[in-house]
Jmol script that loads the backbone (N, CA, C; Angstrom):
load data "model"
ATOM      1  N   UNK A   1       0.846  -1.188   0.000  1.00  0.00           N
ATOM      2  CA  UNK A   1       0.000   0.000   0.000  1.00  0.00           C
ATOM      3  C   UNK A   1       0.878   1.233   0.000  1.00  0.00           C
ATOM      4  N   UNK A   2       0.519   2.179  -0.818  1.00  0.00           N
ATOM      5  CA  UNK A   2       1.244   3.447  -0.839  1.00  0.00           C
ATOM      6  C   UNK A   2       0.523   4.442   0.060  1.00  0.00           C
ATOM      7  N   UNK A   3       1.228   4.911   1.100  1.00  0.00           N
ATOM      8  CA  UNK A   3       0.683   5.841   2.081  1.00  0.00           C
ATOM      9  C   UNK A   3       1.261   7.221   1.816  1.00  0.00           C
ATOM     10  N   UNK A   4       0.376   8.231   1.734  1.00  0.00           N
ATOM     11  CA  UNK A   4       0.790   9.606   1.499  1.00  0.00           C
ATOM     12  C   UNK A   4       0.363  10.426   2.718  1.00  0.00           C
ATOM     13  N   UNK A   5       1.342  10.891   3.493  1.00  0.00           N
ATOM     14  CA  UNK A   5       1.067  11.663   4.707  1.00  0.00           C
ATOM     15  C   UNK A   5       0.729  13.091   4.317  1.00  0.00           C
ATOM     16  N   UNK A   6      -0.350  13.625   4.906  1.00  0.00           N
ATOM     17  CA  UNK A   6      -0.828  14.964   4.586  1.00  0.00           C
ATOM     18  C   UNK A   6      -0.619  15.964   5.728  1.00  0.00           C
ATOM     19  N   UNK A   7      -0.844  15.546   6.965  1.00  0.00           N
ATOM     20  CA  UNK A   7      -0.753  16.454   8.103  1.00  0.00           C
ATOM     21  C   UNK A   7      -0.397  15.651   9.349  1.00  0.00           C
ATOM     22  N   UNK A   8       0.427  16.245  10.213  1.00  0.00           N
ATOM     23  CA  UNK A   8       0.909  15.529  11.397  1.00  0.00           C
ATOM     24  C   UNK A   8       0.946  16.480  12.594  1.00  0.00           C
ATOM     25  N   UNK A   9       0.516  16.007  13.753  1.00  0.00           N
ATOM     26  CA  UNK A   9       0.661  16.746  15.005  1.00  0.00           C
ATOM     27  C   UNK A   9       1.053  15.766  16.109  1.00  0.00           C
ATOM     28  N   UNK A  10       1.744  16.289  17.120  1.00  0.00           N
ATOM     29  CA  UNK A  10       2.073  15.497  18.302  1.00  0.00           C
ATOM     30  C   UNK A  10       2.211  16.469  19.461  1.00  0.00           C
ATOM     31  N   UNK A  11       1.651  16.093  20.600  1.00  0.00           N
ATOM     32  CA  UNK A  11       1.804  16.892  21.810  1.00  0.00           C
ATOM     33  C   UNK A  11       2.131  15.963  22.973  1.00  0.00           C
ATOM     34  N   UNK A  12       2.615  16.597  24.040  1.00  0.00           N
ATOM     35  CA  UNK A  12       2.945  15.825  25.241  1.00  0.00           C
ATOM     36  C   UNK A  12       2.588  16.666  26.460  1.00  0.00           C
ATOM     37  N   UNK A  13       1.904  16.026  27.417  1.00  0.00           N
ATOM     38  CA  UNK A  13       1.621  16.663  28.693  1.00  0.00           C
ATOM     39  C   UNK A  13       2.000  15.698  29.804  1.00  0.00           C
ATOM     40  N   UNK A  14       2.259  16.230  30.954  1.00  0.00           N
ATOM     41  CA  UNK A  14       2.597  15.393  32.107  1.00  0.00           C
ATOM     42  C   UNK A  14       1.443  14.466  32.475  1.00  0.00           C
ATOM     43  N   UNK A  15       0.212  14.970  32.379  1.00  0.00           N
ATOM     44  CA  UNK A  15      -0.956  14.195  32.784  1.00  0.00           C
ATOM     45  C   UNK A  15      -1.319  13.100  31.784  1.00  0.00           C
ATOM     46  N   UNK A  16      -1.304  13.429  30.509  1.00  0.00           N
ATOM     47  CA  UNK A  16      -1.797  12.519  29.478  1.00  0.00           C
ATOM     48  C   UNK A  16      -0.709  11.768  28.727  1.00  0.00           C
ATOM     49  N   UNK A  17       0.513  12.229  28.774  1.00  0.00           N
ATOM     50  CA  UNK A  17       1.574  11.606  27.999  1.00  0.00           C
ATOM     51  C   UNK A  17       1.594  12.146  26.583  1.00  0.00           C
ATOM     52  N   UNK A  18       1.846  11.276  25.619  1.00  0.00           N
ATOM     53  CA  UNK A  18       1.952  11.654  24.214  1.00  0.00           C
ATOM     54  C   UNK A  18       0.626  11.416  23.495  1.00  0.00           C
ATOM     55  N   UNK A  19       0.263  12.363  22.630  1.00  0.00           N
ATOM     56  CA  UNK A  19      -0.916  12.223  21.786  1.00  0.00           C
ATOM     57  C   UNK A  19      -0.561  12.756  20.407  1.00  0.00           C
ATOM     58  N   UNK A  20      -0.581  11.868  19.410  1.00  0.00           N
ATOM     59  CA  UNK A  20      -0.212  12.257  18.060  1.00  0.00           C
ATOM     60  C   UNK A  20      -1.286  11.873  17.058  1.00  0.00           C
ATOM     61  N   UNK A  21      -1.403  12.681  16.005  1.00  0.00           N
ATOM     62  CA  UNK A  21      -2.379  12.418  14.947  1.00  0.00           C
ATOM     63  C   UNK A  21      -1.686  12.555  13.600  1.00  0.00           C
ATOM     64  N   UNK A  22      -1.940  11.604  12.733  1.00  0.00           N
ATOM     65  CA  UNK A  22      -1.402  11.632  11.374  1.00  0.00           C
ATOM     66  C   UNK A  22      -2.578  11.491  10.413  1.00  0.00           C
ATOM     67  N   UNK A  23      -2.727  12.493   9.550  1.00  0.00           N
ATOM     68  CA  UNK A  23      -3.728  12.429   8.493  1.00  0.00           C
ATOM     69  C   UNK A  23      -3.020  11.955   7.232  1.00  0.00           C
ATOM     70  N   UNK A  24      -3.624  10.972   6.549  1.00  0.00           N
ATOM     71  CA  UNK A  24      -2.957  10.423   5.379  1.00  0.00           C
ATOM     72  C   UNK A  24      -3.957   9.814   4.405  1.00  0.00           C
ATOM     73  N   UNK A  25      -3.473   9.612   3.198  1.00  0.00           N
ATOM     74  CA  UNK A  25      -4.250   8.944   2.164  1.00  0.00           C
ATOM     75  C   UNK A  25      -3.548   7.648   1.812  1.00  0.00           C
ATOM     76  N   UNK A  26      -4.319   6.715   1.297  1.00  0.00           N
ATOM     77  CA  UNK A  26      -3.779   5.466   0.777  1.00  0.00           C
ATOM     78  C   UNK A  26      -4.174   5.413  -0.702  1.00  0.00           C
ATOM     79  N   UNK A  27      -3.187   5.196  -1.532  1.00  0.00           N
ATOM     80  CA  UNK A  27      -3.438   5.150  -2.965  1.00  0.00           C
ATOM     81  C   UNK A  27      -4.547   4.146  -3.288  1.00  0.00           C
ATOM     82  N   UNK A  28      -5.509   4.583  -4.098  1.00  0.00           N
ATOM     83  CA  UNK A  28      -6.645   3.791  -4.568  1.00  0.00           C
ATOM     84  C   UNK A  28      -7.730   3.583  -3.516  1.00  0.00           C
ATOM     85  N   UNK A  29      -7.628   4.230  -2.351  1.00  0.00           N
ATOM     86  CA  UNK A  29      -8.712   4.180  -1.362  1.00  0.00           C
ATOM     87  C   UNK A  29      -9.584   5.417  -1.547  1.00  0.00           C
ATOM     88  N   UNK A  30     -10.875   5.270  -1.289  1.00  0.00           N
ATOM     89  CA  UNK A  30     -11.822   6.345  -1.561  1.00  0.00           C
ATOM     90  C   UNK A  30     -11.697   7.521  -0.599  1.00  0.00           C
ATOM     91  N   UNK A  31     -11.436   7.274   0.666  1.00  0.00           N
ATOM     92  CA  UNK A  31     -11.425   8.324   1.685  1.00  0.00           C
ATOM     93  C   UNK A  31     -10.084   8.367   2.408  1.00  0.00           C
ATOM     94  N   UNK A  32      -9.673   9.574   2.872  1.00  0.00           N
ATOM     95  CA  UNK A  32      -8.455   9.677   3.671  1.00  0.00           C
ATOM     96  C   UNK A  32      -8.688   9.165   5.099  1.00  0.00           C
ATOM     97  N   UNK A  33      -7.594   8.969   5.814  1.00  0.00           N
ATOM     98  CA  UNK A  33      -7.630   8.401   7.160  1.00  0.00           C
ATOM     99  C   UNK A  33      -6.938   9.307   8.172  1.00  0.00           C
ATOM    100  N   UNK A  34      -7.209   9.013   9.427  1.00  0.00           N
ATOM    101  CA  UNK A  34      -6.492   9.609  10.546  1.00  0.00           C
ATOM    102  C   UNK A  34      -6.134   8.471  11.488  1.00  0.00           C
ATOM    103  N   UNK A  35      -4.872   8.452  11.912  1.00  0.00           N
ATOM    104  CA  UNK A  35      -4.458   7.507  12.944  1.00  0.00           C
ATOM    105  C   UNK A  35      -4.050   8.341  14.149  1.00  0.00           C
ATOM    106  N   UNK A  36      -4.544   7.946  15.313  1.00  0.00           N
ATOM    107  CA  UNK A  36      -4.243   8.643  16.558  1.00  0.00           C
ATOM    108  C   UNK A  36      -3.396   7.715  17.408  1.00  0.00           C
ATOM    109  N   UNK A  37      -2.217   8.202  17.790  1.00  0.00           N
ATOM    110  CA  UNK A  37      -1.303   7.445  18.641  1.00  0.00           C
ATOM    111  C   UNK A  37      -1.361   8.002  20.058  1.00  0.00           C
ATOM    112  N   UNK A  38      -1.282   7.113  21.048  1.00  0.00           N
ATOM    113  CA  UNK A  38      -1.257   7.540  22.442  1.00  0.00           C
ATOM    114  C   UNK A  38      -0.272   6.675  23.224  1.00  0.00           C
ATOM    115  N   UNK A  39       0.498   7.336  24.088  1.00  0.00           N
ATOM    116  CA  UNK A  39       1.415   6.622  24.979  1.00  0.00           C
ATOM    117  C   UNK A  39       1.635   7.452  26.225  1.00  0.00           C
ATOM    118  N   UNK A  40       1.566   6.814  27.375  1.00  0.00           N
ATOM    119  CA  UNK A  40       1.885   7.498  28.634  1.00  0.00           C
ATOM    120  C   UNK A  40       3.376   7.774  28.749  1.00  0.00           C
ATOM    121  N   UNK A  41       4.203   6.820  28.287  1.00  0.00           N
ATOM    122  CA  UNK A  41       5.636   6.904  28.545  1.00  0.00           C
ATOM    123  C   UNK A  41       6.506   7.035  27.289  1.00  0.00           C
ATOM    124  N   UNK A  42       5.910   7.033  26.104  1.00  0.00           N
ATOM    125  CA  UNK A  42       6.685   7.127  24.873  1.00  0.00           C
ATOM    126  C   UNK A  42       7.302   5.809  24.426  1.00  0.00           C
ATOM    127  N   UNK A  43       6.969   4.728  25.103  1.00  0.00           N
ATOM    128  CA  UNK A  43       7.509   3.415  24.733  1.00  0.00           C
ATOM    129  C   UNK A  43       6.413   2.466  24.269  1.00  0.00           C
ATOM    130  N   UNK A  44       5.346   2.362  25.033  1.00  0.00           N
ATOM    131  CA  UNK A  44       4.224   1.484  24.693  1.00  0.00           C
ATOM    132  C   UNK A  44       3.130   2.323  24.038  1.00  0.00           C
ATOM    133  N   UNK A  45       2.890   2.043  22.753  1.00  0.00           N
ATOM    134  CA  UNK A  45       1.978   2.862  21.965  1.00  0.00           C
ATOM    135  C   UNK A  45       0.695   2.107  21.644  1.00  0.00           C
ATOM    136  N   UNK A  46      -0.412   2.809  21.746  1.00  0.00           N
ATOM    137  CA  UNK A  46      -1.690   2.336  21.254  1.00  0.00           C
ATOM    138  C   UNK A  46      -2.099   3.236  20.099  1.00  0.00           C
ATOM    139  N   UNK A  47      -2.973   2.738  19.257  1.00  0.00           N
ATOM    140  CA  UNK A  47      -3.450   3.591  18.164  1.00  0.00           C
ATOM    141  C   UNK A  47      -4.899   3.309  17.862  1.00  0.00           C
ATOM    142  N   UNK A  48      -5.514   4.292  17.216  1.00  0.00           N
ATOM    143  CA  UNK A  48      -6.887   4.180  16.761  1.00  0.00           C
ATOM    144  C   UNK A  48      -6.939   4.704  15.334  1.00  0.00           C
ATOM    145  N   UNK A  49      -7.524   3.939  14.442  1.00  0.00           N
ATOM    146  CA  UNK A  49      -7.587   4.272  13.025  1.00  0.00           C
ATOM    147  C   UNK A  49      -9.010   4.656  12.659  1.00  0.00           C
ATOM    148  N   UNK A  50      -9.156   5.801  11.962  1.00  0.00           N
ATOM    149  CA  UNK A  50     -10.477   6.310  11.594  1.00  0.00           C
ATOM    150  C   UNK A  50     -10.432   6.865  10.173  1.00  0.00           C
ATOM    151  N   UNK A  51     -11.612   6.934   9.553  1.00  0.00           N
ATOM    152  CA  UNK A  51     -11.728   7.742   8.350  1.00  0.00           C
ATOM    153  C   UNK A  51     -11.622   9.199   8.777  1.00  0.00           C
ATOM    154  N   UNK A  52     -10.984  10.030   7.967  1.00  0.00           N
ATOM    155  CA  UNK A  52     -10.737  11.414   8.351  1.00  0.00           C
ATOM    156  C   UNK A  52     -11.995  12.268   8.289  1.00  0.00           C
ATOM    157  N   UNK A  53     -12.682  12.308   7.178  1.00  0.00           N
ATOM    158  CA  UNK A  53     -13.809  13.225   7.006  1.00  0.00           C
ATOM    159  C   UNK A  53     -15.162  12.527   7.042  1.00  0.00           C
ATOM    160  N   UNK A  54     -15.322  11.543   6.208  1.00  0.00           N
ATOM    161  CA  UNK A  54     -16.574  10.804   6.168  1.00  0.00           C
ATOM    162  C   UNK A  54     -16.259   9.333   5.955  1.00  0.00           C
ATOM    163  N   UNK A  55     -17.211   8.512   6.304  1.00  0.00           N
ATOM    164  CA  UNK A  55     -16.992   7.070   6.213  1.00  0.00           C
ATOM    165  C   UNK A  55     -16.764   6.628   4.775  1.00  0.00           C
ATOM    166  N   UNK A  56     -15.898   5.660   4.643  1.00  0.00           N
ATOM    167  CA  UNK A  56     -15.624   5.039   3.360  1.00  0.00           C
ATOM    168  C   UNK A  56     -15.925   3.559   3.454  1.00  0.00           C
ATOM    169  N   UNK A  57     -15.504   2.802   2.467  1.00  0.00           N
ATOM    170  CA  UNK A  57     -15.767   1.368   2.471  1.00  0.00           C
ATOM    171  C   UNK A  57     -15.099   0.651   3.653  1.00  0.00           C
ATOM    172  N   UNK A  58     -15.883  -0.123   4.366  1.00  0.00           N
ATOM    173  CA  UNK A  58     -15.384  -0.874   5.524  1.00  0.00           C
ATOM    174  C   UNK A  58     -14.251  -1.822   5.136  1.00  0.00           C
ATOM    175  N   UNK A  59     -14.334  -2.385   3.925  1.00  0.00           N
ATOM    176  CA  UNK A  59     -13.282  -3.311   3.475  1.00  0.00           C
ATOM    177  C   UNK A  59     -11.928  -2.604   3.377  1.00  0.00           C
ATOM    178  N   UNK A  60     -11.952  -1.325   2.974  1.00  0.00           N
ATOM    179  CA  UNK A  60     -10.697  -0.587   2.825  1.00  0.00           C
ATOM    180  C   UNK A  60     -10.042  -0.301   4.177  1.00  0.00           C
ATOM    181  N   UNK A  61     -10.822   0.165   5.155  1.00  0.00           N
ATOM    182  CA  UNK A  61     -10.233   0.460   6.462  1.00  0.00           C
ATOM    183  C   UNK A  61      -9.800  -0.830   7.165  1.00  0.00           C
ATOM    184  N   UNK A  62     -10.553  -1.912   6.980  1.00  0.00           N
ATOM    185  CA  UNK A  62     -10.164  -3.199   7.553  1.00  0.00           C
ATOM    186  C   UNK A  62      -8.854  -3.694   6.944  1.00  0.00           C
ATOM    187  N   UNK A  63      -8.726  -3.544   5.615  1.00  0.00           N
ATOM    188  CA  UNK A  63      -7.490  -3.958   4.942  1.00  0.00           C
ATOM    189  C   UNK A  63      -6.312  -3.117   5.408  1.00  0.00           C
ATOM    190  N   UNK A  64      -6.525  -1.816   5.600  1.00  0.00           N
ATOM    191  CA  UNK A  64      -5.458  -0.944   6.075  1.00  0.00           C
ATOM    192  C   UNK A  64      -5.052  -1.306   7.502  1.00  0.00           C
ATOM    193  N   UNK A  65      -6.021  -1.538   8.363  1.00  0.00           N
ATOM    194  CA  UNK A  65      -5.725  -1.910   9.750  1.00  0.00           C
ATOM    195  C   UNK A  65      -4.915  -3.202   9.796  1.00  0.00           C
ATOM    196  N   UNK A  66      -5.296  -4.178   9.007  1.00  0.00           N
ATOM    197  CA  UNK A  66      -4.552  -5.435   8.950  1.00  0.00           C
ATOM    198  C   UNK A  66      -3.137  -5.195   8.416  1.00  0.00           C
ATOM    199  N   UNK A  67      -3.028  -4.349   7.404  1.00  0.00           N
ATOM    200  CA  UNK A  67      -1.719  -4.013   6.831  1.00  0.00           C
ATOM    201  C   UNK A  67      -0.807  -3.396   7.886  1.00  0.00           C
ATOM    202  N   UNK A  68      -1.331  -2.469   8.682  1.00  0.00           N
ATOM    203  CA  UNK A  68      -0.523  -1.830   9.725  1.00  0.00           C
ATOM    204  C   UNK A  68      -0.141  -2.819  10.827  1.00  0.00           C
ATOM    205  N   UNK A  69      -1.023  -3.765  11.117  1.00  0.00           N
ATOM    206  CA  UNK A  69      -0.717  -4.790  12.120  1.00  0.00           C
ATOM    207  C   UNK A  69       0.408  -5.710  11.650  1.00  0.00           C
ATOM    208  N   UNK A  70       0.442  -5.988  10.358  1.00  0.00           N
ATOM    209  CA  UNK A  70       1.397  -6.954   9.815  1.00  0.00           C
ATOM    210  C   UNK A  70       2.668  -6.312   9.258  1.00  0.00           C
ATOM    211  N   UNK A  71       2.646  -5.012   8.999  1.00  0.00           N
ATOM    212  CA  UNK A  71       3.759  -4.338   8.349  1.00  0.00           C
ATOM    213  C   UNK A  71       4.366  -3.307   9.292  1.00  0.00           C
ATOM    214  N   UNK A  72       5.391  -3.723  10.029  1.00  0.00           N
ATOM    215  CA  UNK A  72       6.025  -2.830  10.995  1.00  0.00           C
ATOM    216  C   UNK A  72       6.570  -1.569  10.342  1.00  0.00           C
ATOM    217  N   UNK A  73       7.095  -1.692   9.138  1.00  0.00           N
ATOM    218  CA  UNK A  73       7.679  -0.534   8.458  1.00  0.00           C
ATOM    219  C   UNK A  73       6.635   0.566   8.230  1.00  0.00           C
ATOM    220  N   UNK A  74       5.446   0.204   7.797  1.00  0.00           N
ATOM    221  CA  UNK A  74       4.379   1.182   7.567  1.00  0.00           C
ATOM    222  C   UNK A  74       3.915   1.795   8.892  1.00  0.00           C
ATOM    223  N   UNK A  75       3.741   0.961   9.907  1.00  0.00           N
ATOM    224  CA  UNK A  75       3.324   1.444  11.224  1.00  0.00           C
ATOM    225  C   UNK A  75       4.334   2.443  11.772  1.00  0.00           C
ATOM    226  N   UNK A  76       5.608   2.072  11.736  1.00  0.00           N
ATOM    227  CA  UNK A  76       6.652   2.935  12.290  1.00  0.00           C
ATOM    228  C   UNK A  76       6.853   4.199  11.455  1.00  0.00           C
ATOM    229  N   UNK A  77       6.589   4.155  10.156  1.00  0.00           N
ATOM    230  CA  UNK A  77       6.663   5.355   9.336  1.00  0.00           C
ATOM    231  C   UNK A  77       5.656   6.387   9.841  1.00  0.00           C
ATOM    232  N   UNK A  78       4.439   5.934  10.136  1.00  0.00           N
ATOM    233  CA  UNK A  78       3.414   6.851  10.639  1.00  0.00           C
ATOM    234  C   UNK A  78       3.744   7.348  12.044  1.00  0.00           C
ATOM    235  N   UNK A  79       4.175   6.460  12.919  1.00  0.00           N
ATOM    236  CA  UNK A  79       4.532   6.869  14.276  1.00  0.00           C
ATOM    237  C   UNK A  79       5.749   7.792  14.270  1.00  0.00           C
ATOM    238  N   UNK A  80       6.741   7.501  13.467  1.00  0.00           N
ATOM    239  CA  UNK A  80       7.922   8.367  13.374  1.00  0.00           C
ATOM    240  C   UNK A  80       7.552   9.762  12.874  1.00  0.00           C
ATOM    241  N   UNK A  81       6.638   9.833  11.924  1.00  0.00           N
ATOM    242  CA  UNK A  81       6.179  11.131  11.421  1.00  0.00           C
ATOM    243  C   UNK A  81       5.546  11.929  12.551  1.00  0.00           C
ATOM    244  N   UNK A  82       4.748  11.262  13.384  1.00  0.00           N
ATOM    245  CA  UNK A  82       4.119  11.946  14.522  1.00  0.00           C
ATOM    246  C   UNK A  82       5.186  12.399  15.524  1.00  0.00           C
ATOM    247  N   UNK A  83       6.143  11.543  15.817  1.00  0.00           N
ATOM    248  CA  UNK A  83       7.200  11.905  16.776  1.00  0.00           C
ATOM    249  C   UNK A  83       8.027  13.094  16.287  1.00  0.00           C
ATOM    250  N   UNK A  84       8.261  13.164  14.989  1.00  0.00           N
ATOM    251  CA  UNK A  84       9.021  14.291  14.427  1.00  0.00           C
ATOM    252  C   UNK A  84       8.269  15.613  14.577  1.00  0.00           C
ATOM    253  N   UNK A  85       6.955  15.565  14.730  1.00  0.00           N
ATOM    254  CA  UNK A  85       6.146  16.772  14.862  1.00  0.00           C
ATOM    255  C   UNK A  85       6.019  17.244  16.311  1.00  0.00           C
ATOM    256  N   UNK A  86       6.650  16.532  17.247  1.00  0.00           N
ATOM    257  CA  UNK A  86       6.544  16.895  18.665  1.00  0.00           C
ATOM    258  C   UNK A  86       7.042  18.317  18.874  1.00  0.00           C
ATOM    259  N   UNK A  87       6.226  19.109  19.557  1.00  0.00           N
ATOM    260  CA  UNK A  87       6.574  20.519  19.831  1.00  0.00           C
ATOM    261  C   UNK A  87       7.819  20.637  20.668  1.00  0.00           C
TER     262      UNK A  87
END
end "model"
wireframe off; spacefill off
backbone 0.3
color backbone group
């Protein structure tokens, strides 16, 4: 899958830890996506994947989620982009 990053933010607070958002498109997918990363300590990361503006085909987001689960390089590319945006 070809991922095109469009917008990235990352913040950190003492109370909440790290919170990052990456807006991106996937070539040949109908709608853009947003992935939200969260970590209390900057080591153990959780994420949530959503359509950015409006819902698209469920098969596409499911395929992307599976791709990110199985492809460390793609996952880390998105997380690294968020980390680079840290204020």
